[in-house]
C-alpha positions in Angstrom: -32.2 23.0 -39.6 -28.5 22.4 -40.1 -26.2 24.3 -37.6 -24.5 27.0 -39.7 -21.9 27.9 -37.1 -18.3 26.9 -37.1 -17.4 24.2 -34.5 -14.7 25.4 -32.0 -12.7 23.3 -29.5 -14.2 23.6 -25.9 -12.4 26.2 -23.9 -12.7 29.4 -21.9 -14.8 31.2 -24.5 -17.1 33.0 -22.2 -16.4 36.6 -23.2 -16.0 39.3 -22.2 -15.2 38.9 -18.6 -14.4 41.4 -15.8 -10.7 42.3 -15.5 -10.0 42.9 -11.8 -7.3 43.5 -9.2 -7.7 41.1 -6.3 -5.8 42.1 -3.2 -4.9 39.7 -0.4 -2.9 39.3 2.8 -2.1 36.7 5.3 -0.4 37.1 8.7 2.9 39.0 8.5 3.2 38.6 4.7 3.1 41.9 2.7 -0.2 42.4 1.0 -0.2 41.4 -2.7 -2.2 42.0 -5.9 -3.2 39.5 -8.5 -4.9 40.4 -11.8 -7.7 38.0 -12.6 -10.3 37.7 -15.3 -11.7 34.3 -14.0 -14.2 36.2 -11.8 -18.0 36.2 -11.6 -21.1 36.8 -9.3 -22.5 33.4 -8.5 -25.1 34.2 -5.8 -27.4 37.2 -4.9 -28.4 36.3 -1.4 -25.9 36.2 0.1 -23.8 38.1 -2.4 -21.0 35.7 -3.5 -18.3 36.2 -5.9 -16.1 33.3 -7.4 -12.6 33.8 -8.4 -10.3 31.3 -10.1 -6.7 31.2 -9.0 -3.8 28.8 -9.9 -2.4 27.1 -6.8 1.0 27.9 -8.1 0.4 31.7 -7.7 1.7 33.6 -4.6 -1.8 35.0 -4.0 -3.3 31.6 -3.7 -1.6 30.8 -0.4 -2.3 34.4 1.0 -6.0 33.9 0.2 -6.1 30.2 1.3 -4.3 31.1 4.6 -5.8 34.6 5.2 -9.5 33.5 4.4 -10.4 36.7 2.7 -9.7 38.9 -0.4 -10.8 42.2 -1.9 -12.0 42.4 -5.5 -10.9 45.9 -6.8 -12.6 47.0 -10.0 -10.1 49.2 -12.0 -10.8 51.8 -14.5 -9.7 51.7 -18.2 -6.8 54.0 -17.4 -5.4 51.3 -15.0 -5.2 48.6 -17.6 -1.4 48.8 -17.6 -1.4 48.2 -13.9 -3.8 45.3 -14.3 -1.3 43.8 -16.9 1.7 44.5 -14.8 0.1 42.8 -11.7 -0.9 39.8 -13.9 2.6 39.3 -15.2 4.9 39.7 -12.1 5.0 37.6 -9.0 4.4 39.1 -5.5 7.1 36.8 -4.3 9.7 39.0 -6.0 8.0 42.5 -6.1 5.8 44.7 -3.9 3.1 45.4 -6.5 1.4 48.2 -4.3 4.7 50.0 -4.3 5.6 49.4 -8.0 2.1 50.7 -9.2 1.8 53.5 -6.7 -1.2 52.1 -5.2 -2.2 52.8 -1.7 -3.3 50.0 0.5 -6.3 51.1 2.6 -7.6 49.1 5.6 -10.8 47.2 4.9 -13.7 47.3 7.3 -14.4 43.5 7.7 -11.4 41.7 6.2 -7.6 41.7 6.8 -6.9 42.2 3.0 -6.5 45.8 2.0 -8.5 47.9 -0.6 -6.7 49.6 -3.4 -7.5 53.2 -3.0 -7.1 54.0 -6.6 -9.7 51.6 -7.8 -13.2 53.1 -8.1 -15.0 50.2 -6.5 -13.8 47.7 -3.9 -15.6 44.5 -2.7 -14.5 42.9 0.6 -15.0 39.2 0.5 -14.7 36.4 3.2 -13.8 32.8 1.8 -16.8 30.5 2.2 -15.3 27.6 0.3 -12.5 26.5 -1.9 -13.1 24.1 -4.8 -10.3 22.4 -6.6 -11.1 22.2 -10.4 -7.9 21.4 -12.2 -5.6 24.2 -13.4 -7.4 26.6 -11.1 -9.1 26.4 -7.7 -12.2 28.5 -7.1 -12.5 30.7 -4.1 -16.2 31.4 -3.3 -16.2 34.7 -1.3 -19.1 36.4 0.4 -19.2 40.0 -0.2 -19.3 41.5 3.2 -18.6 45.2 2.4 -18.6 47.4 -0.7 -16.9 50.7 -1.3 -17.2 53.2 -4.2 -15.6 56.5 -5.1 -18.5 59.1 -4.9 -17.5 60.3 -8.5 -18.7 57.0 -10.0 -22.2 57.0 -8.4 -25.3 58.1 -9.9 -27.5 60.7 -7.9 -29.5 57.6 -6.6 -26.3 56.2 -5.1 -25.8 53.4 -7.8 -22.6 52.6 -9.5 -22.5 54.0 -13.0 -20.3 51.7 -15.1 -19.7 54.5 -17.6 -18.4 56.9 -15.0 -16.3 54.1 -13.4 -14.7 53.2 -16.7 -14.6 49.5 -15.9 -12.6 47.2 -18.1 -13.3 43.7 -19.5 -10.9 41.0 -20.8 -11.6 39.3 -24.1 -9.4 37.5 -26.7 -6.2 38.2 -24.7 -6.9 42.0 -24.6 -8.5 44.6 -22.3 -11.6 46.3 -23.5 -13.4 49.4 -22.1 -17.0 49.6 -21.5 -18.4 52.7 -23.1 -22.2 53.0 -22.8 -25.3 51.0 -22.2 -27.2 49.2 -24.9 -30.7 50.7 -25.2 -33.4 48.3 -24.1 -36.3 48.7 -26.5 -38.7 45.7 -26.6 
């Protein structure tokens, strides 16, 4: 059979991807927030998340020197803050103050949680992998926190209640409901 699909140039076409706010801190530096969409789960045991960060970003040095970060999962209503934190530098502005976010002490890492995000994942850097435009930080999830309002009665995160967002085609997308699994 002949391939009927249109051939595209290779690129970052995996879509959609989570849109997250990563908080970080190193030493006496103020905590910072970076918006990322190059994020994913890469291992279950132990739980490991990969984040891709450009070495030129302010947060890169904070994560590299601090050895940890927090992946904060924002709700759809927070998309403007995600966009803001992705288009401003923490070298020039305090993003926590600018967005009215509260920095909450984490249990196992120095980087703070963003109180207003429904879910927060504390991560310790296991490894840094240079790839080109971005380096990948592999972070072991050492603690997780969720607003009780986004949990099911069984204590599981309900993505519909949390209102998570994704990034695709240069835009943010909300996740509304699960797809029925009828096989």
